[in-house]
N, CA, C, O and the ligand as a Tripos MOL2 file, in Angstrom:
@<TRIPOS>MOLECULE
protein
  305   303    77     0     0
PROTEIN
NO_CHARGES

@<TRIPOS>ATOM
      1 N         -25.6040   12.0810    2.5810 N.3       1 MET1
      2 CA        -25.2980   11.9220    4.0070 C.3       1 MET1
      3 C         -24.3680   13.0340    4.4710 C.2       1 MET1
      4 O         -23.6090   13.6000    3.6850 O.2       1 MET1
      5 N         -24.4420   13.3320    5.7480 N.am      2 HIS2
      6 CA        -23.6010   14.3930    6.3050 C.3       2 HIS2
      7 C         -22.1110   14.0610    6.2180 C.2       2 HIS2
      8 O         -21.2940   14.9370    5.9380 O.2       2 HIS2
      9 N         -21.7650   12.8160    6.4560 N.am      3 ASN3
     10 CA        -20.3480   12.4500    6.4610 C.3       3 ASN3
     11 C         -19.6990   12.7340    5.1150 C.2       3 ASN3
     12 O         -18.5860   13.2560    5.0530 O.2       3 ASN3
     13 N         -20.3940   12.3920    4.0470 N.am      4 GLY4
     14 CA        -19.8620   12.6430    2.7190 C.3       4 GLY4
     15 C         -19.7010   14.1230    2.4630 C.2       4 GLY4
     16 O         -18.7240   14.5430    1.8430 O.2       4 GLY4
     17 N         -20.6220   14.9000    2.9210 N.am      5 PHE5
     18 CA        -20.5450   16.3450    2.7160 C.3       5 PHE5
     19 C         -19.3350   16.9400    3.4400 C.2       5 PHE5
     20 O         -18.6400   17.7970    2.8940 O.2       5 PHE5
     21 N         -19.0870   16.4850    4.6660 N.am      6 ILE6
     22 CA        -17.9370   16.9820    5.4240 C.3       6 ILE6
     23 C         -16.6390   16.5870    4.7250 C.2       6 ILE6
     24 O         -15.7210   17.4020    4.6220 O.2       6 ILE6
     25 N         -16.5530   15.3650    4.2520 N.am      7 LEU7
     26 CA        -15.3600   14.9140    3.5430 C.3       7 LEU7
     27 C         -15.1270   15.7890    2.3150 C.2       7 LEU7
     28 O         -13.9930   16.1670    2.0200 O.2       7 LEU7
     29 N         -16.2010   16.1050    1.6060 N.am      8 TYR8
     30 CA        -16.1060   16.9670    0.4320 C.3       8 TYR8
     31 C         -15.5210   18.3280    0.8160 C.2       8 TYR8
     32 O         -14.6550   18.8460    0.1110 O.2       8 TYR8
     33 N         -15.9780   18.9030    1.9110 N.am      9 LEU9
     34 CA        -15.4690   20.1980    2.3500 C.3       9 LEU9
     35 C         -13.9790   20.1220    2.6850 C.2       9 LEU9
     36 O         -13.2300   21.0530    2.3850 O.2       9 LEU9
     37 N         -13.5440   19.0230    3.3040 N.am     10 ILE10
     38 CA        -12.1350   18.8710    3.6560 C.3      10 ILE10
     39 C         -11.2880   18.8170    2.3850 C.2      10 ILE10
     40 O         -10.2210   19.4270    2.3180 O.2      10 ILE10
     41 N         -11.7660   18.0860    1.3800 N.am     11 ILE11
     42 CA        -11.0010   17.9830    0.1260 C.3      11 ILE11
     43 C         -10.8970   19.3610   -0.5370 C.2      11 ILE11
     44 O          -9.8190   19.7470   -0.9880 O.2      11 ILE11
     45 N         -11.9890   20.0920   -0.5980 N.am     12 ILE12
     46 CA        -11.9730   21.4270   -1.1920 C.3      12 ILE12
     47 C         -11.0290   22.3460   -0.4150 C.2      12 ILE12
     48 O         -10.2920   23.1340   -1.0080 O.2      12 ILE12
     49 N         -11.0560   22.2380    0.9220 N.am     13 GLY13
     50 CA        -10.1760   23.0620    1.7360 C.3      13 GLY13
     51 C          -8.7180   22.7970    1.4390 C.2      13 GLY13
     52 O          -7.9250   23.7350    1.3560 O.2      13 GLY13
     53 N          -8.3480   21.5440    1.2770 N.am     14 ASN14
     54 CA         -6.9620   21.2180    0.9830 C.3      14 ASN14
     55 C          -6.5550   21.7280   -0.3930 C.2      14 ASN14
     56 O          -5.4360   22.2090   -0.5740 O.2      14 ASN14
     57 N          -7.4450   21.6270   -1.3470 N.am     15 GLN15
     58 CA         -7.1110   22.0830   -2.6930 C.3      15 GLN15
     59 C          -6.9070   23.5880   -2.7220 C.2      15 GLN15
     60 O          -6.0940   24.0890   -3.4990 O.2      15 GLN15
     61 N          -7.6390   24.3130   -1.8820 N.am     16 SER16
     62 CA         -7.5250   25.7670   -1.9050 C.3      16 SER16
     63 C          -6.2390   26.2280   -1.2280 C.2      16 SER16
     64 O          -5.8930   27.4060   -1.3230 O.2      16 SER16
     65 N          -5.5170   25.3280   -0.5420 N.am     17 SER17
     66 CA         -4.2820   25.7520    0.0850 C.3      17 SER17
     67 C          -3.0560   25.3220   -0.7260 C.2      17 SER17
     68 O          -1.9730   25.1290   -0.1730 O.2      17 SER17
     69 N          -3.2330   25.1760   -2.0170 N.am     18 LYS18
     70 CA         -2.0910   24.9920   -2.9060 C.3      18 LYS18
     71 C          -1.3290   26.2950   -3.0410 C.2      18 LYS18
     72 O          -1.8830   27.3800   -2.8650 O.2      18 LYS18
     73 N          -0.0400   26.1680   -3.3570 N.am     19 CYS19
     74 CA          0.7350   27.3630   -3.6560 C.3      19 CYS19
     75 C           0.2060   27.9890   -4.9410 C.2      19 CYS19
     76 O           0.1170   27.3000   -5.9570 O.2      19 CYS19
     77 N          -0.1520   29.2870   -4.9290 N.am     20 PRO20
     78 CA         -0.7040   29.9240   -6.1360 C.3      20 PRO20
     79 C           0.3430   30.1210   -7.2290 C.2      20 PRO20
     80 O          -0.0030   30.4040   -8.3760 O.2      20 PRO20
     81 N           1.6030   29.9730   -6.8820 N.am     21 LYS21
     82 CA          2.6510   30.2230   -7.8720 C.3      21 LYS21
     83 C           3.1220   28.9420   -8.5570 C.2      21 LYS21
     84 O           3.0920   28.8380   -9.7830 O.2      21 LYS21
     85 N           3.5560   27.9690   -7.7560 N.am     22 CYS22
     86 CA          4.1070   26.7530   -8.3610 C.3      22 CYS22
     87 C           3.1780   25.5550   -8.2090 C.2      22 CYS22
     88 O           3.5130   24.4520   -8.6400 O.2      22 CYS22
     89 N           1.9980   25.7660   -7.5910 N.am     23 LYS23
     90 CA          0.9790   24.7230   -7.4300 C.3      23 LYS23
     91 C           1.4440   23.5560   -6.5750 C.2      23 LYS23
     92 O           0.9180   22.4490   -6.6910 O.2      23 LYS23
     93 N           2.4200   23.7980   -5.7250 N.am     24 ALA24
     94 CA          2.8110   22.7480   -4.7950 C.3      24 ALA24
     95 C           1.6340   22.4240   -3.8890 C.2      24 ALA24
     96 O           0.8300   23.2990   -3.5700 O.2      24 ALA24
     97 N           1.5360   21.1840   -3.4820 N.am     25 ASN25
     98 CA          0.3870   20.8320   -2.6550 C.3      25 ASN25
     99 C           0.6130   21.2660   -1.2050 C.2      25 ASN25
    100 O           1.6640   21.8060   -0.8590 O.2      25 ASN25
    101 N          -0.3790   21.0220   -0.3820 N.am     26 TYR26
    102 CA         -0.3610   21.6120    0.9640 C.3      26 TYR26
    103 C           0.7200   21.0200    1.8580 C.2      26 TYR26
    104 O           0.9950   21.5700    2.9240 O.2      26 TYR26
    105 N           1.3360   19.9190    1.4570 N.am     27 PHE27
    106 CA          2.4440   19.3880    2.2690 C.3      27 PHE27
    107 C           3.6510   20.3170    2.2260 C.2      27 PHE27
    108 O           4.4860   20.2920    3.1300 O.2      27 PHE27
    109 N           3.7490   21.1360    1.1810 N.am     28 SER28
    110 CA          4.8880   22.0370    1.0310 C.3      28 SER28
    111 C           4.6080   23.4170    1.5980 C.2      28 SER28
    112 O           5.4560   24.3070    1.5220 O.2      28 SER28
    113 N           3.4240   23.6000    2.1670 N.am     29 ILE29
    114 CA          3.0180   24.9330    2.5880 C.3      29 ILE29
    115 C           3.0620   25.0520    4.1120 C.2      29 ILE29
    116 O           2.5610   24.1900    4.8340 O.2      29 ILE29
    117 N           3.6620   26.1200    4.5720 N.am     30 THR30
    118 CA          3.7390   26.3950    6.0000 C.3      30 THR30
    119 C           2.8990   27.6190    6.3150 C.2      30 THR30
    120 O           2.9820   28.6320    5.6200 O.2      30 THR30
    121 N           2.0990   27.5280    7.3480 N.am     31 LYS31
    122 CA          1.3760   28.7070    7.8210 C.3      31 LYS31
    123 C           2.3090   29.4780    8.7460 C.2      31 LYS31
    124 O           2.7300   28.9570    9.7790 O.2      31 LYS31
    125 N           2.6340   30.7160    8.3810 N.am     32 THR32
    126 CA          3.6270   31.4680    9.1390 C.3      32 THR32
    127 C           3.0030   32.3510   10.2070 C.2      32 THR32
    128 O           3.6090   32.5980   11.2500 O.2      32 THR32
    129 N           1.7890   32.8260    9.9460 N.am     33 LYS33
    130 CA          1.2030   33.7920   10.8770 C.3      33 LYS33
    131 C          -0.3040   33.7830   10.7380 C.2      33 LYS33
    132 O          -0.8360   33.4020    9.6950 O.2      33 LYS33
    133 N          -0.9960   34.2040   11.7900 N.am     34 GLU34
    134 CA         -2.4430   34.3590   11.7160 C.3      34 GLU34
    135 C          -2.8210   35.6450   12.4250 C.2      34 GLU34
    136 O          -2.5440   35.8070   13.6140 O.2      34 GLU34
    137 N          -3.4520   36.5630   11.7020 N.am     35 ASP35
    138 CA         -3.9070   37.8210   12.2900 C.3      35 ASP35
    139 C          -5.4110   37.7920   12.4770 C.2      35 ASP35
    140 O          -6.1430   37.2530   11.6470 O.2      35 ASP35
    141 N          -5.8640   38.3730   13.5730 N.am     36 TYR36
    142 CA         -7.2950   38.5110   13.7880 C.3      36 TYR36
    143 C          -7.7240   39.8790   13.2750 C.2      36 TYR36
    144 O          -7.2550   40.9030   13.7720 O.2      36 TYR36
    145 N          -8.6140   39.9050   12.2820 N.am     37 LEU37
    146 CA         -8.9990   41.1730   11.6560 C.3      37 LEU37
    147 C         -10.2430   41.7780   12.2830 C.2      37 LEU37
    148 O         -10.4960   42.9700   12.1110 O.2      37 LEU37
    149 N         -11.0240   40.9860   13.0030 N.am     38 GLY38
    150 CA        -12.2250   41.5130   13.6290 C.3      38 GLY38
    151 C         -13.4710   40.8230   13.1160 C.2      38 GLY38
    152 O         -13.4030   39.7800   12.4670 O.2      38 GLY38
    153 N         -14.6080   41.4220   13.4190 N.am     39 ASN39
    154 CA        -15.8720   40.8460   12.9870 C.3      39 ASN39
    155 C         -16.1840   41.2260   11.5500 C.2      39 ASN39
    156 O         -15.7970   42.2920   11.0700 O.2      39 ASN39
    157 N         -16.8800   40.3430   10.8860 N.am     40 ASP40
    158 CA        -17.3760   40.6250    9.5490 C.3      40 ASP40
    159 C         -18.5630   41.5990    9.6660 C.2      40 ASP40
    160 O         -19.5280   41.3090   10.3730 O.2      40 ASP40
    161 N         -18.4960   42.7400    8.9830 N.am     41 PHE41
    162 CA        -19.5740   43.7340    9.0840 C.3      41 PHE41
    163 C         -20.8980   43.1870    8.5700 C.2      41 PHE41
    164 O         -21.9570   43.4420    9.1430 O.2      41 PHE41
    165 N         -20.8210   42.4400    7.4960 N.am     42 ALA42
    166 CA        -22.0410   41.9120    6.8920 C.3      42 ALA42
    167 C         -22.6220   40.7630    7.7090 C.2      42 ALA42
    168 O         -23.8150   40.4720    7.6290 O.2      42 ALA42
    169 N         -21.7750   40.1230    8.4850 N.am     43 ASN43
    170 CA        -22.2250   38.9810    9.2480 C.3      43 ASN43
    171 C         -21.5220   38.9910   10.6030 C.2      43 ASN43
    172 O         -20.4970   38.3320   10.7750 O.2      43 ASN43
    173 N         -22.0700   39.7380   11.5680 N.am     44 PRO44
    174 CA        -21.3920   39.9560   12.8580 C.3      44 PRO44
    175 C         -21.1600   38.6850   13.6530 C.2      44 PRO44
    176 O         -20.4260   38.7020   14.6410 O.2      44 PRO44
    177 N         -21.7730   37.5800   13.2390 N.am     45 LYS45
    178 CA        -21.5590   36.3360   13.9670 C.3      45 LYS45
    179 C         -20.2760   35.6380   13.5360 C.2      45 LYS45
    180 O         -19.9450   34.5670   14.0440 O.2      45 LYS45
    181 N         -19.5610   36.2420   12.6040 N.am     46 LYS46
    182 CA        -18.3450   35.6040   12.1140 C.3      46 LYS46
    183 C         -17.1180   36.4580   12.3740 C.2      46 LYS46
    184 O         -17.1640   37.6860   12.3010 O.2      46 LYS46
    185 N         -16.0320   35.7870   12.6750 N.am     47 HIS47
    186 CA        -14.7300   36.4250   12.8370 C.3      47 HIS47
    187 C         -13.9370   36.2760   11.5430 C.2      47 HIS47
    188 O         -14.0440   35.2680   10.8440 O.2      47 HIS47
    189 N         -13.1570   37.2770   11.2430 N.am     48 ILE48
    190 CA        -12.2890   37.1870   10.0720 C.3      48 ILE48
    191 C         -10.8470   37.0620   10.5450 C.2      48 ILE48
    192 O         -10.3770   37.8460   11.3690 O.2      48 ILE48
    193 N         -10.1720   36.0820   10.0200 N.am     49 PHE49
    194 CA         -8.7460   35.8920   10.2970 C.3      49 PHE49
    195 C          -7.9890   35.9790    8.9810 C.2      49 PHE49
    196 O          -8.4900   35.5510    7.9410 O.2      49 PHE49
    197 N          -6.7830   36.5320    9.0250 N.am     50 ARG50
    198 CA         -5.9260   36.5210    7.8440 C.3      50 ARG50
    199 C          -4.7530   35.5850    8.1080 C.2      50 ARG50
    200 O          -3.9330   35.8210    8.9950 O.2      50 ARG50
    201 N          -4.6980   34.5410    7.3320 N.am     51 ASN51
    202 CA         -3.6160   33.5650    7.4730 C.3      51 ASN51
    203 C          -2.5250   33.8630    6.4590 C.2      51 ASN51
    204 O          -2.7990   34.1910    5.3050 O.2      51 ASN51
    205 N          -1.2960   33.7450    6.9070 N.am     52 TYR52
    206 CA         -0.1540   33.9480    6.0240 C.3      52 TYR52
    207 C           0.5140   32.6030    5.7760 C.2      52 TYR52
    208 O           0.7580   31.8340    6.7060 O.2      52 TYR52
    209 N           0.8050   32.3340    4.5130 N.am     53 TYR53
    210 CA          1.4040   31.0630    4.1460 C.3      53 TYR53
    211 C           2.7030   31.2840    3.3910 C.2      53 TYR53
    212 O           2.9190   32.3200    2.7620 O.2      53 TYR53
    213 N           3.5530   30.2830    3.4740 N.am     54 ARG54
    214 CA          4.7810   30.3130    2.6930 C.3      54 ARG54
    215 C           4.9970   28.9440    2.0770 C.2      54 ARG54
    216 O           4.8080   27.9140    2.7240 O.2      54 ARG54
    217 N           5.4020   28.9530    0.8040 N.am     55 CYS55
    218 CA          5.6860   27.7200    0.0920 C.3      55 CYS55
    219 C           7.1600   27.3810    0.2670 C.2      55 CYS55
    220 O           8.0340   28.2100    0.0110 O.2      55 CYS55
    221 N           7.4250   26.1490    0.7060 N.am     56 ARG56
    222 CA          8.8210   25.7620    0.9270 C.3      56 ARG56
    223 C           9.5230   25.4110   -0.3780 C.2      56 ARG56
    224 O          10.7490   25.3020   -0.4010 O.2      56 ARG56
    225 N           8.7860   25.2340   -1.4520 N.am     57 LYS57
    226 CA          9.4130   24.8880   -2.7230 C.3      57 LYS57
    227 C           9.9350   26.1270   -3.4460 C.2      57 LYS57
    228 O          11.0690   26.1340   -3.9240 O.2      57 LYS57
    229 N           9.1050   27.1850   -3.5300 N.am     58 CYS58
    230 CA          9.5020   28.3560   -4.3250 C.3      58 CYS58
    231 C           9.6020   29.6160   -3.4600 C.2      58 CYS58
    232 O           9.8810   30.6980   -3.9770 O.2      58 CYS58
    233 N           9.3760   29.4840   -2.1460 N.am     59 ASN59
    234 CA          9.4550   30.6070   -1.2090 C.3      59 ASN59
    235 C           8.4290   31.7010   -1.4580 C.2      59 ASN59
    236 O           8.5680   32.8050   -0.9310 O.2      59 ASN59
    237 N           7.4210   31.4210   -2.2380 N.am     60 HIS60
    238 CA          6.3510   32.3850   -2.4590 C.3      60 HIS60
    239 C           5.5430   32.5450   -1.1680 C.2      60 HIS60
    240 O           5.2710   31.5710   -0.4670 O.2      60 HIS60
    241 N           5.1600   33.8100   -0.8630 N.am     61 GLU61
    242 CA          4.3500   34.0670    0.3180 C.3      61 GLU61
    243 C           3.0530   34.7310   -0.0880 C.2      61 GLU61
    244 O           3.0160   35.5430   -1.0120 O.2      61 GLU61
    245 N           1.9900   34.3780    0.6140 N.am     62 TRP62
    246 CA          0.6950   34.9760    0.3060 C.3      62 TRP62
    247 C          -0.1890   34.9150    1.5330 C.2      62 TRP62
    248 O           0.1050   34.2190    2.5040 O.2      62 TRP62
    249 N          -1.2870   35.6690    1.4640 N.am     63 ALA63
    250 CA         -2.2250   35.7090    2.5820 C.3      63 ALA63
    251 C          -3.6010   35.3260    2.0960 C.2      63 ALA63
    252 O          -3.9590   35.5330    0.9360 O.2      63 ALA63
    253 N          -4.3650   34.7610    3.0160 N.am     64 LYS64
    254 CA         -5.7210   34.3670    2.6660 C.3      64 LYS64
    255 C          -6.6260   34.6720    3.8490 C.2      64 LYS64
    256 O          -6.3210   34.3090    4.9860 O.2      64 LYS64
    257 N          -7.7350   35.3360    3.5780 N.am     65 ASP65
    258 CA         -8.6950   35.6300    4.6440 C.3      65 ASP65
    259 C          -9.6260   34.4450    4.8260 C.2      65 ASP65
    260 O         -10.1460   33.8830    3.8620 O.2      65 ASP65
    261 N          -9.8220   34.0820    6.0790 N.am     66 ILE66
    262 CA        -10.7700   33.0020    6.3350 C.3      66 ILE66
    263 C         -11.8160   33.4800    7.3360 C.2      66 ILE66
    264 O         -11.5490   34.3290    8.1870 O.2      66 ILE66
    265 N         -12.9920   32.9230    7.2130 N.am     67 TYR67
    266 CA        -14.1020   33.2880    8.0850 C.3      67 TYR67
    267 C         -14.3840   32.1370    9.0250 C.2      67 TYR67
    268 O         -14.4600   30.9790    8.6130 O.2      67 TYR67
    269 N         -14.5390   32.4710   10.2930 N.am     68 ARG68
    270 CA        -14.8000   31.4340   11.2720 C.3      68 ARG68
    271 C         -16.0280   31.8270   12.0730 C.2      68 ARG68
    272 O         -16.1280   32.9390   12.5920 O.2      68 ARG68
    273 N         -16.9380   30.9110   12.1600 N.am     69 SER69
    274 CA        -18.1350   31.1730   12.9370 C.3      69 SER69
    275 C         -17.8140   31.2300   14.4200 C.2      69 SER69
    276 O         -16.9630   30.4850   14.9040 O.2      69 SER69
    277 N         -18.4930   32.1140   15.1420 N.am     70 LYS70
    278 CA        -18.2810   32.2010   16.5880 C.3      70 LYS70
    279 C         -18.6970   30.9170   17.2880 C.2      70 LYS70
    280 O         -18.2410   30.6200   18.3930 O.2      70 LYS70
    281 N         -19.5630   30.1650   16.6360 N.am     71 ASN71
    282 CA        -20.0230   28.9230   17.2530 C.3      71 ASN71
    283 C         -18.9060   27.9020   17.4000 C.2      71 ASN71
    284 O         -19.0130   26.9670   18.1940 O.2      71 ASN71
    285 N         -17.8240   28.0830   16.6290 N.am     72 ASN72
    286 CA        -16.7140   27.1370   16.7010 C.3      72 ASN72
    287 C         -15.8170   27.3840   17.8940 C.2      72 ASN72
    288 O         -14.9180   26.5910   18.1710 O.2      72 ASN72
    289 N         -16.0510   28.4750   18.6010 N.am     73 GLN73
    290 CA        -15.1650   28.8010   19.7010 C.3      73 GLN73
    291 C         -15.8560   28.4890   21.0280 C.2      73 GLN73
    292 O         -17.0820   28.5190   21.1390 O.2      73 GLN73
    293 N         -15.0480   28.1980   22.0040 N.am     74 HIS74
    294 CA        -15.5960   27.8710   23.3130 C.3      74 HIS74
    295 C         -15.7600   29.1590   24.1040 C.2      74 HIS74
    296 O         -14.7740   29.8040   24.4600 O.2      74 HIS74
    297 N         -16.9750   29.5250   24.3700 N.am     75 GLN75
    298 CA        -17.2360   30.8030   25.0470 C.3      75 GLN75
    299 C         -17.8270   30.5960   26.4210 C.2      75 GLN75
    300 O         -18.2630   31.5540   27.0580 O.2      75 GLN75
    301 N         -17.8480   29.3830   26.8810 N.am     76 PHE76
    302 CA        -18.5090   29.1350   28.1590 C.3      76 PHE76
    303 C         -17.5420   29.2580   29.3380 C.2      76 PHE76
    304 O         -17.9440   29.0770   30.4870 O.2      76 PHE76
    305 ZN          5.3740   27.4710   -4.5010 Zn       77 ZN77
@<TRIPOS>BOND
     1     1     2 1
     2     2     3 1
     3     3     4 2
     4     3     5 am
     5     5     6 1
     6     6     7 1
     7     7     8 2
     8     7     9 am
     9     9    10 1
    10    10    11 1
    11    11    12 2
    12    11    13 am
    13    13    14 1
    14    14    15 1
    15    15    16 2
    16    15    17 am
    17    17    18 1
    18    18    19 1
    19    19    20 2
    20    19    21 am
    21    21    22 1
    22    22    23 1
    23    23    24 2
    24    23    25 am
    25    25    26 1
    26    26    27 1
    27    27    28 2
    28    27    29 am
    29    29    30 1
    30    30    31 1
    31    31    32 2
    32    31    33 am
    33    33    34 1
    34    34    35 1
    35    35    36 2
    36    35    37 am
    37    37    38 1
    38    38    39 1
    39    39    40 2
    40    39    41 am
    41    41    42 1
    42    42    43 1
    43    43    44 2
    44    43    45 am
    45    45    46 1
    46    46    47 1
    47    47    48 2
    48    47    49 am
    49    49    50 1
    50    50    51 1
    51    51    52 2
    52    51    53 am
    53    53    54 1
    54    54    55 1
    55    55    56 2
    56    55    57 am
    57    57    58 1
    58    58    59 1
    59    59    60 2
    60    59    61 am
    61    61    62 1
    62    62    63 1
    63    63    64 2
    64    63    65 am
    65    65    66 1
    66    66    67 1
    67    67    68 2
    68    67    69 am
    69    69    70 1
    70    70    71 1
    71    71    72 2
    72    71    73 am
    73    73    74 1
    74    74    75 1
    75    75    76 2
    76    75    77 am
    77    77    78 1
    78    78    79 1
    79    79    80 2
    80    79    81 am
    81    81    82 1
    82    82    83 1
    83    83    84 2
    84    83    85 am
    85    85    86 1
    86    86    87 1
    87    87    88 2
    88    87    89 am
    89    89    90 1
    90    90    91 1
    91    91    92 2
    92    91    93 am
    93    93    94 1
    94    94    95 1
    95    95    96 2
    96    95    97 am
    97    97    98 1
    98    98    99 1
    99    99   100 2
   100    99   101 am
   101   101   102 1
   102   102   103 1
   103   103   104 2
   104   103   105 am
   105   105   106 1
   106   106   107 1
   107   107   108 2
   108   107   109 am
   109   109   110 1
   110   110   111 1
   111   111   112 2
   112   111   113 am
   113   113   114 1
   114   114   115 1
   115   115   116 2
   116   115   117 am
   117   117   118 1
   118   118   119 1
   119   119   120 2
   120   119   121 am
   121   121   122 1
   122   122   123 1
   123   123   124 2
   124   123   125 am
   125   125   126 1
   126   126   127 1
   127   127   128 2
   128   127   129 am
   129   129   130 1
   130   130   131 1
   131   131   132 2
   132   131   133 am
   133   133   134 1
   134   134   135 1
   135   135   136 2
   136   135   137 am
   137   137   138 1
   138   138   139 1
   139   139   140 2
   140   139   141 am
   141   141   142 1
   142   142   143 1
   143   143   144 2
   144   143   145 am
   145   145   146 1
   146   146   147 1
   147   147   148 2
   148   147   149 am
   149   149   150 1
   150   150   151 1
   151   151   152 2
   152   151   153 am
   153   153   154 1
   154   154   155 1
   155   155   156 2
   156   155   157 am
   157   157   158 1
   158   158   159 1
   159   159   160 2
   160   159   161 am
   161   161   162 1
   162   162   163 1
   163   163   164 2
   164   163   165 am
   165   165   166 1
   166   166   167 1
   167   167   168 2
   168   167   169 am
   169   169   170 1
   170   170   171 1
   171   171   172 2
   172   171   173 am
   173   173   174 1
   174   174   175 1
   175   175   176 2
   176   175   177 am
   177   177   178 1
   178   178   179 1
   179   179   180 2
   180   179   181 am
   181   181   182 1
   182   182   183 1
   183   183   184 2
   184   183   185 am
   185   185   186 1
   186   186   187 1
   187   187   188 2
   188   187   189 am
   189   189   190 1
   190   190   191 1
   191   191   192 2
   192   191   193 am
   193   193   194 1
   194   194   195 1
   195   195   196 2
   196   195   197 am
   197   197   198 1
   198   198   199 1
   199   199   200 2
   200   199   201 am
   201   201   202 1
   202   202   203 1
   203   203   204 2
   204   203   205 am
   205   205   206 1
   206   206   207 1
   207   207   208 2
   208   207   209 am
   209   209   210 1
   210   210   211 1
   211   211   212 2
   212   211   213 am
   213   213   214 1
   214   214   215 1
   215   215   216 2
   216   215   217 am
   217   217   218 1
   218   218   219 1
   219   219   220 2
   220   219   221 am
   221   221   222 1
   222   222   223 1
   223   223   224 2
   224   223   225 am
   225   225   226 1
   226   226   227 1
   227   227   228 2
   228   227   229 am
   229   229   230 1
   230   230   231 1
   231   231   232 2
   232   231   233 am
   233   233   234 1
   234   234   235 1
   235   235   236 2
   236   235   237 am
   237   237   238 1
   238   238   239 1
   239   239   240 2
   240   239   241 am
   241   241   242 1
   242   242   243 1
   243   243   244 2
   244   243   245 am
   245   245   246 1
   246   246   247 1
   247   247   248 2
   248   247   249 am
   249   249   250 1
   250   250   251 1
   251   251   252 2
   252   251   253 am
   253   253   254 1
   254   254   255 1
   255   255   256 2
   256   255   257 am
   257   257   258 1
   258   258   259 1
   259   259   260 2
   260   259   261 am
   261   261   262 1
   262   262   263 1
   263   263   264 2
   264   263   265 am
   265   265   266 1
   266   266   267 1
   267   267   268 2
   268   267   269 am
   269   269   270 1
   270   270   271 1
   271   271   272 2
   272   271   273 am
   273   273   274 1
   274   274   275 1
   275   275   276 2
   276   275   277 am
   277   277   278 1
   278   278   279 1
   279   279   280 2
   280   279   281 am
   281   281   282 1
   282   282   283 1
   283   283   284 2
   284   283   285 am
   285   285   286 1
   286   286   287 1
   287   287   288 2
   288   287   289 am
   289   289   290 1
   290   290   291 1
   291   291   292 2
   292   291   293 am
   293   293   294 1
   294   294   295 1
   295   295   296 2
   296   295   297 am
   297   297   298 1
   298   298   299 1
   299   299   300 2
   300   299   301 am
   301   301   302 1
   302   302   303 1
   303   303   304 2
@<TRIPOS>SUBSTRUCTURE
     1 MET1         2 RESIDUE 1 A MET
     2 HIS2         6 RESIDUE 1 A HIS
     3 ASN3        10 RESIDUE 1 A ASN
     4 GLY4        14 RESIDUE 1 A GLY
     5 PHE5        18 RESIDUE 1 A PHE
     6 ILE6        22 RESIDUE 1 A ILE
     7 LEU7        26 RESIDUE 1 A LEU
     8 TYR8        30 RESIDUE 1 A TYR
     9 LEU9        34 RESIDUE 1 A LEU
    10 ILE10       38 RESIDUE 1 A ILE
    11 ILE11       42 RESIDUE 1 A ILE
    12 ILE12       46 RESIDUE 1 A ILE
    13 GLY13       50 RESIDUE 1 A GLY
    14 ASN14       54 RESIDUE 1 A ASN
    15 GLN15       58 RESIDUE 1 A GLN
    16 SER16       62 RESIDUE 1 A SER
    17 SER17       66 RESIDUE 1 A SER
    18 LYS18       70 RESIDUE 1 A LYS
    19 CYS19       74 RESIDUE 1 A CYS
    20 PRO20       78 RESIDUE 1 A PRO
    21 LYS21       82 RESIDUE 1 A LYS
    22 CYS22       86 RESIDUE 1 A CYS
    23 LYS23       90 RESIDUE 1 A LYS
    24 ALA24       94 RESIDUE 1 A ALA
    25 ASN25       98 RESIDUE 1 A ASN
    26 TYR26      102 RESIDUE 1 A TYR
    27 PHE27      106 RESIDUE 1 A PHE
    28 SER28      110 RESIDUE 1 A SER
    29 ILE29      114 RESIDUE 1 A ILE
    30 THR30      118 RESIDUE 1 A THR
    31 LYS31      122 RESIDUE 1 A LYS
    32 THR32      126 RESIDUE 1 A THR
    33 LYS33      130 RESIDUE 1 A LYS
    34 GLU34      134 RESIDUE 1 A GLU
    35 ASP35      138 RESIDUE 1 A ASP
    36 TYR36      142 RESIDUE 1 A TYR
    37 LEU37      146 RESIDUE 1 A LEU
    38 GLY38      150 RESIDUE 1 A GLY
    39 ASN39      154 RESIDUE 1 A ASN
    40 ASP40      158 RESIDUE 1 A ASP
    41 PHE41      162 RESIDUE 1 A PHE
    42 ALA42      166 RESIDUE 1 A ALA
    43 ASN43      170 RESIDUE 1 A ASN
    44 PRO44      174 RESIDUE 1 A PRO
    45 LYS45      178 RESIDUE 1 A LYS
    46 LYS46      182 RESIDUE 1 A LYS
    47 HIS47      186 RESIDUE 1 A HIS
    48 ILE48      190 RESIDUE 1 A ILE
    49 PHE49      194 RESIDUE 1 A PHE
    50 ARG50      198 RESIDUE 1 A ARG
    51 ASN51      202 RESIDUE 1 A ASN
    52 TYR52      206 RESIDUE 1 A TYR
    53 TYR53      210 RESIDUE 1 A TYR
    54 ARG54      214 RESIDUE 1 A ARG
    55 CYS55      218 RESIDUE 1 A CYS
    56 ARG56      222 RESIDUE 1 A ARG
    57 LYS57      226 RESIDUE 1 A LYS
    58 CYS58      230 RESIDUE 1 A CYS
    59 ASN59      234 RESIDUE 1 A ASN
    60 HIS60      238 RESIDUE 1 A HIS
    61 GLU61      242 RESIDUE 1 A GLU
    62 TRP62      246 RESIDUE 1 A TRP
    63 ALA63      250 RESIDUE 1 A ALA
    64 LYS64      254 RESIDUE 1 A LYS
    65 ASP65      258 RESIDUE 1 A ASP
    66 ILE66      262 RESIDUE 1 A ILE
    67 TYR67      266 RESIDUE 1 A TYR
    68 ARG68      270 RESIDUE 1 A ARG
    69 SER69      274 RESIDUE 1 A SER
    70 LYS70      278 RESIDUE 1 A LYS
    71 ASN71      282 RESIDUE 1 A ASN
    72 ASN72      286 RESIDUE 1 A ASN
    73 GLN73      290 RESIDUE 1 A GLN
    74 HIS74      294 RESIDUE 1 A HIS
    75 GLN75      298 RESIDUE 1 A GLN
    76 PHE76      302 RESIDUE 1 A PHE
    77 ZN77       305 GROUP 0 **** ****
């Protein structure tokens, strides 16, 4: 079913936002900044954003690129 698949994606998304250093879970992670990098060359229908995160437990900072479909944005 679609609902189960969406739930699965949410769980995977949360797991990927663990601190890479001390493995703190996403409750300890703050998103500090988001940069817009532009369109994906291989897939022009997608935007690339670079998110910056900081762990409140160990103060480790890192960045992660995420892809967002243009369909998710309101263009009307
Ligand atoms: Zn950490």
